[in-house]
BAFI-3210 file (N, C-alpha, C; in Angstrom, 3 decimals, decimal comma, padded with zeros to 6 digits):
// residues 212
n [1|2|3|4|5|6|7|8|9|10|11|12|13|14|15|16|17|18|19|20|21|22|23|24|25|26|27|28|29|30|31|32|33|34|35|36|37|38|39|40|41|42|43|44|45|46|47|48|49|50|51|52|53|54|55|56|57|58|59|60|61|62|63|64|65|66|67|68|69|70|71|72|73|74|75|76|77|78|79|80|81|82|83|84|85|86|87|88|89|90|91|92|93|94|95|96|97|98|99|100|101|102|103|104|105|106|107|108|109|110|111|112|113|114|115|116|117|118|119|120|121|122|123|124|125|126|127|128|129|130|131|132|133|134|135|136|137|138|139|140|141|142|143|144|145|146|147|148|149|150|151|152|153|154|155|156|157|158|159|160|161|162|163|164|165|166|167|168|169|170|171|172|173|174|175|176|177|178|179|180|181|182|183|184|185|186|187|188|189|190|191|192|193|194|195|196|197|198|199|200|201|202|203|204|205|206|207|208|209|210|211|212]
n.u [-034,194|-032,190|-032,234|-029,949|-027,838|-024,520|-023,299|-022,187|-018,958|-018,657|-020,517|-022,754|-022,071|-024,257|-027,693|-029,362|-032,135|-033,987|-033,393|-034,202|-036,903|-037,618|-037,069|-039,006|-041,318|-040,975|-041,135|-043,788|-044,971|-045,622|-044,363|-043,672|-041,685|-039,925|-037,672|-034,669|-031,228|-028,474|-025,076|-022,549|-021,975|-023,396|-026,264|-028,789|-031,805|-035,180|-037,996|-041,553|-043,991|-047,267|-049,131|-048,062|-046,906|-044,191|-040,765|-038,310|-034,930|-032,329|-029,101|-027,450|-025,503|-024,927|-027,516|-027,563|-028,296|-026,666|-027,002|-029,698|-032,193|-034,796|-037,423|-039,927|-040,037|-040,310|-038,614|-036,152|-035,776|-035,394|-032,977|-031,296|-031,414|-030,206|-027,651|-026,849|-027,022|-024,991|-022,872|-022,822|-021,577|-018,931|-018,297|-018,603|-016,629|-014,008|-014,890|-016,068|-013,827|-012,305|-013,909|-013,704|-010,938|-010,562|-011,937|-010,323|-007,986|-008,903|-009,545|-007,012|-005,653|-007,052|-006,482|-003,726|-003,570|-004,788|-002,913|-000,639|-001,548|-001,816|000,861|001,943|000,645|001,727|004,417|004,230|003,402|005,621|007,575|006,565|006,705|009,459|010,263|009,096|010,517|013,106|012,790|012,138|014,511|016,315|015,233|015,533|018,313|018,948|017,741|019,289|021,795|021,235|020,642|023,117|024,613|023,312|023,886|026,649|026,786|025,485|027,270|029,453|028,385|027,943|030,563|031,532|029,853|030,677|033,298|032,746|031,344|033,393|035,167|033,622|033,352|036,000|036,414|034,559|035,693|038,117|037,068|035,966|038,194|039,393|041,534|045,132|047,855|050,077|049,038|047,784|049,976|050,823|048,932|047,932|048,456|046,075|045,765|046,450|045,230|044,562|046,807|048,052|050,850|052,271|052,584|055,538|056,171|057,368|060,509|061,321|063,703|065,763|067,374|070,137|070,494|072,725|073,397|074,200]
n.v [029,215|026,943|023,356|022,281|023,769|024,137|022,494|024,234|024,335|025,507|027,262|029,881|033,432|035,087|034,298|033,231|034,604|032,580|030,698|032,060|032,188|029,447|028,847|030,398|029,107|026,614|027,427|028,200|025,795|024,768|023,087|019,675|017,288|014,938|013,232|012,729|012,762|012,182|012,888|013,004|016,371|017,234|017,328|016,161|017,037|016,576|018,278|018,682|020,667|020,790|022,626|023,856|021,815|021,543|020,544|020,756|020,688|020,466|021,287|020,991|022,154|021,669|022,561|024,861|026,365|025,381|025,042|025,359|023,998|023,908|022,142|021,031|018,526|015,345|013,123|014,301|015,625|013,485|012,470|014,659|014,822|012,360|012,871|014,958|013,628|011,730|013,491|014,518|012,497|012,652|015,278|015,184|013,495|014,512|015,747|013,615|011,996|013,666|013,706|011,017|010,876|012,764|011,412|009,129|010,347|011,438|009,089|007,882|009,799|009,707|007,061|007,286|009,047|007,439|005,372|006,755|007,501|004,963|004,142|005,996|005,189|002,609|003,260|004,548|002,365|000,674|002,287|002,412|-000,306|-000,668|000,949|-000,455|-002,865|-001,930|-001,034|-003,484|-004,885|-003,401|-003,856|-006,618|-006,820|-005,593|-007,369|-009,625|-008,773|-008,490|-011,138|-012,343|-011,079|-012,046|-014,763|-014,777|-013,923|-016,072|-018,128|-017,247|-017,355|-020,106|-021,019|-020,011|-021,419|-024,030|-023,904|-023,442|-025,805|-027,624|-026,842|-027,397|-030,163|-030,935|-030,220|-031,890|-034,348|-034,307|-034,160|-036,687|-038,331|-038,293|-037,784|-037,879|-040,257|-038,936|-036,661|-037,704|-038,422|-036,104|-035,417|-034,872|-037,016|-039,431|-039,899|-037,701|-034,596|-032,152|-029,512|-029,746|-030,685|-033,796|-035,219|-036,182|-039,306|-040,198|-041,422|-044,625|-045,522|-048,237|-049,779|-051,614|-054,276|-055,373|-058,573|-060,362]
n.w [-053,366|-055,107|-055,158|-056,120|-055,297|-054,051|-051,121|-048,326|-046,603|-044,191|-041,645|-042,572|-042,231|-041,691|-041,352|-044,245|-046,191|-046,852|-044,893|-042,615|-043,183|-043,151|-040,489|-039,283|-040,201|-038,920|-036,311|-036,226|-036,439|-038,952|-040,580|-041,234|-039,770|-041,488|-041,802|-039,940|-039,174|-037,060|-036,584|-034,553|-033,792|-035,980|-038,177|-040,395|-041,937|-043,116|-044,141|-044,589|-046,182|-045,743|-046,741|-049,012|-050,371|-050,621|-050,146|-047,627|-047,047|-044,739|-043,366|-040,357|-037,554|-034,266|-033,888|-035,361|-038,485|-041,323|-044,000|-046,325|-048,340|-050,830|-052,523|-054,808|-055,695|-054,638|-054,978|-055,599|-053,241|-051,487|-052,480|-052,023|-049,243|-048,589|-049,541|-047,836|-045,408|-045,704|-045,860|-043,306|-041,923|-042,822|-042,074|-039,308|-038,461|-037,493|-035,103|-033,721|-033,462|-031,826|-029,534|-028,741|-028,375|-026,335|-024,338|-024,028|-023,140|-020,740|-019,334|-019,248|-017,786|-015,399|-014,680|-014,379|-012,195|-010,274|-010,191|-009,315|-006,800|-005,665|-005,717|-003,941|-001,605|-001,358|-000,974|001,506|003,047|002,766|003,960|006,568|007,255|007,137|009,258|011,350|011,116|011,620|014,248|015,401|014,904|016,437|018,984|019,086|018,990|021,419|023,204|022,631|023,539|026,262|026,839|026,355|028,352|030,634|030,328|030,612|033,265|034,485|033,921|035,459|038,039|038,157|038,076|040,523|042,223|041,684|042,706|045,405|046,061|045,654|047,686|049,944|049,664|050,043|052,739|053,984|053,372|054,818|057,380|057,690|057,787|060,378|063,344|063,017|063,916|064,751|065,767|068,002|069,715|070,698|072,431|075,896|078,888|079,936|082,658|083,949|084,614|082,121|081,825|084,345|086,350|086,884|090,150|091,752|093,115|096,457|096,636|097,687|099,793|100,083|102,732|103,407|105,818|108,121|109,026|112,029]
ca.u [-032,858|-032,287|-031,715|-028,650|-026,804|-023,475|-023,359|-020,986|-018,162|-018,775|-021,799|-022,733|-021,961|-025,616|-028,696|-030,032|-033,580|-034,685|-033,204|-035,082|-038,269|-037,811|-037,129|-040,318|-042,297|-040,808|-041,645|-045,246|-045,405|-046,224|-043,572|-043,681|-040,344|-040,037|-036,457|-033,546|-030,105|-027,453|-023,717|-021,800|-022,710|-024,067|-027,553|-029,481|-033,245|-036,058|-039,318|-042,592|-044,993|-048,530|-049,908|-047,448|-046,371|-042,754|-039,854|-037,184|-033,826|-031,400|-027,882|-027,277|-024,444|-025,314|-028,825|-027,421|-028,506|-025,541|-027,465|-031,127|-032,628|-036,215|-037,804|-041,269|-039,864|-040,020|-037,462|-034,953|-035,628|-034,800|-031,572|-030,567|-031,315|-029,193|-026,354|-026,521|-026,797|-023,637|-021,905|-022,695|-020,595|-017,592|-018,093|-018,553|-015,505|-013,044|-015,500|-016,193|-012,473|-011,901|-014,658|-013,099|-009,590|-010,699|-012,327|-009,137|-007,074|-009,476|-009,385|-005,584|-005,281|-007,634|-005,707|-002,422|-003,756|-005,022|-001,648|000,220|-002,070|-001,467|002,303|002,170|000,208|002,711|005,618|003,951|003,408|007,015|008,262|006,093|007,258|010,887|010,388|008,780|011,642|014,234|012,496|012,262|015,935|016,928|014,762|016,153|019,715|019,002|017,448|020,444|022,838|020,827|020,780|024,543|025,055|022,778|024,611|027,964|026,569|025,163|028,516|030,273|027,770|028,192|031,964|031,630|029,189|031,559|034,399|032,204|031,079|034,687|035,710|032,817|033,715|037,303|036,263|033,884|036,650|039,038|036,341|035,750|039,459|039,714|042,891|046,252|048,612|050,966|048,258|047,523|051,188|050,998|047,866|048,341|048,096|044,692|045,721|046,724|044,382|045,259|047,184|048,682|052,105|052,105|053,441|056,501|056,034|058,647|061,319|061,553|065,088|065,960|068,697|070,522|070,763|073,757|073,055|075,392]
ca.v [028,618|025,667|022,193|021,927|024,643|023,397|022,525|024,922|023,608|026,213|027,952|031,256|034,449|035,509|033,376|033,752|034,867|031,294|030,083|032,758|031,791|028,078|028,916|030,923|028,044|025,607|028,022|028,236|024,399|024,605|022,071|018,340|016,675|013,596|012,454|013,437|011,903|012,893|012,352|013,957|017,643|017,553|016,678|016,435|016,871|016,854|018,721|018,764|021,705|020,292|023,677|024,195|020,563|021,716|019,843|021,561|019,859|021,364|020,762|021,719|021,814|022,190|023,204|026,042|026,016|025,620|025,073|025,096|023,845|023,585|021,598|020,435|017,156|014,471|012,277|015,128|015,897|012,290|012,415|015,719|014,418|011,304|013,512|015,684|012,645|011,199|014,543|014,662|011,516|013,198|016,498|014,888|012,607|015,132|015,983|012,319|011,575|014,480|013,224|009,749|011,149|013,398|010,371|008,308|011,153|011,526|007,780|007,694|010,706|009,148|005,867|007,730|009,570|006,298|004,653|007,572|007,374|003,625|004,134|006,739|004,316|001,538|003,853|004,733|001,042|000,207|003,086|001,971|-001,635|-000,515|001,464|-001,560|-003,801|-001,314|-001,081|-004,882|-005,238|-002,776|-004,580|-007,941|-006,641|-005,330|-008,632|-010,505|-008,290|-008,854|-012,584|-012,638|-010,645|-013,008|-016,020|-014,587|-013,903|-017,435|-018,908|-016,831|-017,930|-021,546|-021,219|-019,797|-022,531|-025,197|-023,720|-023,625|-027,238|-028,306|-026,552|-028,149|-031,573|-031,120|-030,175|-033,116|-035,459|-034,208|-034,458|-038,123|-039,041|-038,343|-037,283|-038,774|-040,737|-037,872|-035,742|-038,352|-038,412|-034,790|-035,192|-035,141|-038,320|-039,486|-039,940|-036,373|-033,576|-031,228|-028,248|-030,000|-031,444|-034,962|-035,201|-037,296|-040,099|-040,274|-042,608|-045,438|-045,997|-049,553|-049,819|-052,993|-054,498|-056,408|-059,649|-060,831]
ca.w [-053,540|-055,809|-054,435|-056,680|-054,752|-053,336|-049,652|-047,828|-045,621|-042,913|-041,477|-043,075|-041,193|-041,389|-041,879|-045,437|-046,084|-046,847|-043,577|-041,677|-043,511|-042,660|-039,029|-038,917|-040,432|-037,852|-035,079|-036,319|-036,565|-040,266|-041,265|-040,641|-039,855|-042,061|-041,522|-039,286|-038,821|-036,291|-036,548|-033,749|-033,654|-037,236|-038,424|-041,663|-041,705|-044,254|-043,697|-045,636|-045,923|-046,314|-047,399|-050,300|-050,937|-050,838|-049,232|-047,155|-046,563|-044,048|-042,721|-039,105|-036,608|-032,951|-034,076|-036,211|-039,880|-042,214|-045,402|-046,476|-049,733|-051,000|-053,809|-054,844|-056,178|-053,498|-055,282|-055,443|-051,812|-050,879|-052,896|-051,317|-047,842|-048,518|-049,720|-046,606|-044,342|-045,914|-045,560|-041,848|-041,470|-043,086|-041,294|-037,872|-038,142|-036,563|-033,792|-033,045|-033,077|-030,678|-028,369|-028,319|-027,880|-025,019|-023,388|-023,749|-022,322|-019,400|-018,682|-018,974|-016,699|-014,173|-014,346|-013,892|-010,849|-009,388|-010,034|-008,466|-005,436|-005,196|-005,473|-002,701|-000,510|-001,202|-000,378|002,920|003,682|002,821|004,975|007,887|007,506|007,417|010,618|012,250|011,073|012,304|015,673|015,804|014,898|017,612|020,166|019,067|019,355|022,849|023,890|022,468|024,444|027,619|026,973|026,469|029,682|031,600|030,172|031,245|034,709|034,901|033,914|036,600|039,241|038,134|038,453|041,968|042,882|041,580|043,657|046,755|046,230|045,781|049,020|050,913|049,539|050,676|054,192|054,405|053,270|055,949|058,620|057,776|058,009|061,807|063,673|062,698|065,084|065,197|066,604|069,277|070,535|071,324|073,403|077,299|079,446|080,397|084,127|084,492|083,977|081,208|082,463|085,667|086,310|087,788|091,352|091,862|094,357|097,229|096,354|098,893|099,839|100,766|103,427|103,682|107,230|108,234|109,992|112,791]
c.u [-033,026|-031,706|-030,365|-027,515|-025,817|-023,624|-022,096|-020,259|-018,193|-020,121|-021,699|-022,673|-023,325|-026,585|-029,359|-031,530|-034,357|-034,576|-034,112|-036,542|-038,560|-037,903|-038,479|-041,399|-042,216|-041,382|-043,168|-045,830|-046,116|-045,457|-043,635|-042,292|-040,503|-038,850|-035,430|-032,488|-029,061|-026,133|-022,855|-022,614|-023,514|-025,369|-028,060|-030,958|-034,016|-037,457|-040,263|-043,618|-046,310|-049,317|-049,365|-046,923|-044,895|-041,976|-038,702|-036,148|-032,779|-030,212|-027,630|-026,018|-024,775|-026,576|-028,725|-027,544|-027,272|-026,011|-028,929|-031,452|-034,094|-036,458|-039,220|-041,216|-039,465|-038,812|-036,164|-034,708|-034,998|-033,322|-030,737|-030,392|-030,239|-027,796|-025,928|-026,243|-025,410|-022,594|-021,764|-021,693|-019,183|-017,306|-017,918|-017,352|-014,485|-013,626|-015,643|-014,835|-011,988|-012,615|-014,031|-011,708|-009,646|-011,080|-011,131|-008,162|-007,590|-009,303|-007,922|-005,136|-005,818|-006,863|-004,340|-002,524|-003,984|-003,733|-000,696|-000,226|-001,692|000,027|002,628|001,774|001,210|003,994|005,418|003,976|004,830|007,784|007,859|006,668|008,750|011,106|010,119|009,935|012,848|014,028|012,626|013,704|016,640|016,522|015,406|017,625|019,862|018,733|018,623|021,573|022,508|020,979|022,242|025,069|024,559|023,513|025,986|027,831|026,275|026,416|029,407|029,717|027,988|029,620|032,148|030,981|030,044|032,707|033,923|031,932|032,377|035,283|034,952|033,163|035,064|037,219|035,582|034,842|037,627|038,345|036,138|037,041|039,783|041,136|043,957|046,979|049,552|050,247|047,989|048,734|051,359|049,930|048,380|047,836|046,687|044,605|045,924|045,852|045,210|045,553|047,829|049,915|051,995|053,101|054,339|056,302|057,388|059,328|061,590|062,963|065,163|067,363|068,999|070,875|071,749|073,315|074,336|075,856]
c.v [027,236|024,543|021,784|022,786|023,826|023,565|023,187|024,067|024,265|026,907|029,373|032,256|034,935|034,529|033,982|033,925|033,567|030,610|030,741|032,359|030,382|028,068|029,437|029,869|026,963|026,137|028,016|026,827|024,149|023,594|020,759|017,725|015,234|012,712|013,355|012,412|012,754|012,143|013,351|015,233|018,006|016,765|017,080|016,147|017,222|017,143|018,766|019,800|021,255|021,367|024,040|022,973|020,679|020,949|020,792|020,617|020,797|020,572|021,631|021,266|022,507|023,042|024,540|025,603|026,395|025,794|024,685|025,008|023,439|023,056|021,031|018,987|016,280|013,593|013,051|015,434|014,704|012,193|013,463|015,363|013,350|011,889|014,233|014,715|012,046|012,237|014,772|013,668|012,060|014,407|016,202|014,042|013,265|015,341|014,679|011,817|012,360|014,027|011,940|009,970|011,801|012,371|009,500|009,064|011,237|010,215|007,543|008,578|010,190|007,917|006,240|008,258|008,438|005,524|005,433|007,497|006,027|003,531|004,864|005,899|003,196|002,063|004,075|003,401|000,515|000,956|002,655|000,603|-001,559|-000,001|000,352|-002,561|-003,241|-001,351|-002,509|-005,334|-004,665|-003,506|-005,958|-007,859|-006,395|-006,602|-009,603|-010,087|-008,661|-010,350|-012,987|-012,247|-011,614|-014,341|-015,931|-014,600|-015,305|-018,301|-018,544|-017,413|-019,435|-021,861|-021,049|-020,946|-023,796|-025,099|-023,965|-025,102|-028,015|-028,085|-027,336|-029,638|-031,851|-031,118|-031,433|-034,306|-035,454|-034,572|-035,950|-038,897|-039,198|-037,852|-038,317|-039,192|-039,683|-036,891|-036,367|-038,316|-037,086|-034,522|-035,495|-036,493|-038,285|-039,459|-038,589|-035,378|-032,642|-029,961|-028,457|-030,823|-032,627|-034,914|-036,440|-038,015|-040,163|-041,599|-043,343|-045,978|-047,300|-049,544|-051,276|-053,162|-055,674|-057,409|-060,013|-062,176]
c.w [-054,144|-054,970|-054,950|-056,130|-053,933|-051,836|-049,126|-046,795|-044,258|-042,857|-041,997|-041,937|-040,749|-042,022|-043,121|-045,210|-046,023|-045,494|-042,557|-041,906|-042,982|-041,132|-038,559|-039,100|-039,342|-036,549|-035,060|-036,483|-037,893|-041,103|-040,495|-040,840|-040,316|-041,693|-040,828|-038,937|-038,114|-036,393|-035,798|-033,585|-034,896|-037,365|-039,804|-041,439|-042,980|-043,714|-044,905|-045,196|-046,555|-047,075|-048,768|-051,024|-051,308|-049,757|-048,865|-046,559|-045,958|-043,511|-041,505|-038,374|-035,288|-033,057|-034,823|-037,673|-040,704|-043,668|-045,452|-047,969|-049,790|-052,406|-053,694|-055,285|-054,981|-053,729|-055,105|-053,959|-051,100|-051,231|-052,157|-049,845|-047,667|-048,648|-048,448|-045,456|-044,449|-045,543|-044,057|-041,276|-041,644|-042,209|-039,800|-037,480|-037,214|-035,171|-033,013|-032,589|-031,863|-029,411|-027,828|-027,739|-026,505|-023,959|-023,019|-022,838|-020,889|-018,638|-018,320|-017,819|-015,368|-013,724|-013,785|-012,475|-009,852|-009,133|-009,145|-007,006|-004,847|-004,880|-004,179|-001,491|-000,259|-000,571|001,115|003,663|003,827|003,898|006,374|008,245|007,830|008,832|011,632|012,305|011,799|013,814|016,197|015,863|016,108|018,881|020,238|019,464|020,847|023,647|023,799|023,402|025,892|027,846|027,131|027,851|030,758|031,521|030,815|032,767|035,235|034,948|035,102|037,899|039,307|038,546|039,954|042,737|042,836|042,563|045,090|047,031|046,404|047,164|050,086|050,864|050,190|052,187|054,707|054,367|054,431|057,256|058,793|058,046|059,497|062,056|063,337|063,981|065,608|066,072|067,962|070,199|071,237|072,350|074,817|077,767|079,986|081,909|084,740|083,785|083,120|081,961|083,809|085,476|087,296|088,953|091,398|093,225|095,101|096,961|097,692|098,833|100,679|101,372|103,803|105,177|107,334|109,322|110,743|112,316]
res [x|x|x|x|x|x|x|x|x|x|x|x|x|x|x|x|x|x|x|x|x|x|x|x|x|x|x|x|x|x|x|x|x|x|x|x|x|x|x|x|x|x|x|x|x|x|x|x|x|x|x|x|x|x|x|x|x|x|x|x|x|x|x|x|x|x|x|x|x|x|x|x|x|x|x|x|x|x|x|x|x|x|x|x|x|x|x|x|x|x|x|x|x|x|x|x|x|x|x|x|x|x|x|x|x|x|x|x|x|x|x|x|x|x|x|x|x|x|x|x|x|x|x|x|x|x|x|x|x|x|x|x|x|x|x|x|x|x|x|x|x|x|x|x|x|x|x|x|x|x|x|x|x|x|x|x|x|x|x|x|x|x|x|x|x|x|x|x|x|x|x|x|x|x|x|x|x|x|x|x|x|x|x|x|x|x|x|x|x|x|x|x|x|x|x|x|x|x|x|x|x|x|x|x|x|x|x|x|x|x|x|x]
***
């Protein structure tokens, strides 16, 4: 096969005879690999056969031979290798772009999952905090009601205490005044025991005596 043969855009359905021959030479270690370049899944390689002084230039994708060329001219072999190496850049561009795009999608998907997980955690925290606040509000309302009830009870007890103190003060004031004169006039005589009627003394009648 001539080195001037056009490079195909797709791999051949069946490996040509030359390709099979080159594969056999590689398997038998009869070819020396001089240059190889990789771009994505594509590669260009140049081999030298020391026994025949021929050069073999190949184009591969995923280690499958797409194109094989041979020449005895080293300069032409270098030019062909350069052409294939440049073509691997063009051929690998979609694959490299797909690799990068798949990586971006994977990172974005992972970031989205992490964000969704974080949002779920925050929602759980907010829900828990709301429950705590609601429970605290209910407890605070109950304590406020109890405090109001205790305050009302304290005010009632204070009112009763004030009334009791006022009544005691009034009784003490009356006790310090002593009995009034009107009360003394109604008391019984000191010479006669209480509950007895005084005996009337016999009236002494004076009889006048006539003198002669």
